[in-house]
N, C-alpha and C positions, 0 to 999 in steps of 0.2 A: 402336399404332393409336389413332387419335383418333376419337371418336364424331362423327358429323355434327352440326353445330350446327343447332339448329331456331330459326328466326326466325318472327315472326308472319306474315310473308308466305309462308313455306313450309308453314305449318300449313293443312291442308285445311279449307275452310269447312264448317261443319256447323250446321244450324238448331238453335235452342234447342228445348227440350221444348215450349214454348208455340207456337212456329212450326210444329213438327211436328204438334201437336194441331190447329192451325187448318188446316193443309194436309190432314190426314186428314179433318177435318170437311167441308172444301170438296169432298172426293171422295165421302164417304159420304152426305151429305144429298141431293144430286141423284140419286145412284144408287138410294137407297132410295125416294125419291119417284117416280122414273120406273119402277122395277121394280114397286112397288105398283100404280101406274096400269096398267102393261102386263099384269100378272098377275091383276088383280081379276076380269076376266071368267071366268078359269079357276079361281081359288081363293077367290073371294068368299064362297061358303057354307061354306068350311072353318072349323073352330075357330081362334081367334086364334093359338094356339101353332103350329099347322100352317102358318098363313099366314106367321107370323114365320119359321118354319123354311125355307119355300120362298123367301122374299125374301132371307134371309141366305145361302141356298145359291147364289144368283145373285150377290148384291152383294159378298160377301167376296172370292171369287177375282178378280172383275173389278177391285175396288178395290186389292187387294194386288199383283196381277201387272201391271196395266195403268195405272189412273188415278193412284194415289199415286206410282209412280215417275216418271210424266210430269210431274205437278205439282211434285214435288220437284226434278226436273232443271230445269224452267222457273224455279222459285224461285231455285235456285243460280245459274243463268245471270244472272238479274236482279241478284242480290246482288253477283256478281263484277263486273258492269259499273259498279256505283256505288262 
């Protein structure tokens, strides 16, 4: 049996660590900003650690399960076109 040859064209495209970091930041920054703005009327008087907990409780799942995968897919579609 022969192993399948791998060519650069058959190798799946994967963003570099720097590209992944930029994509993740592009998801996290607006989510944190919007979540802080939206939750401030409710959590404004809370201590900073509890405010950070509340914000991350919302932001992390939304980023991990929704926003980052969509941004990553859009990035990969764009890279494959060029």
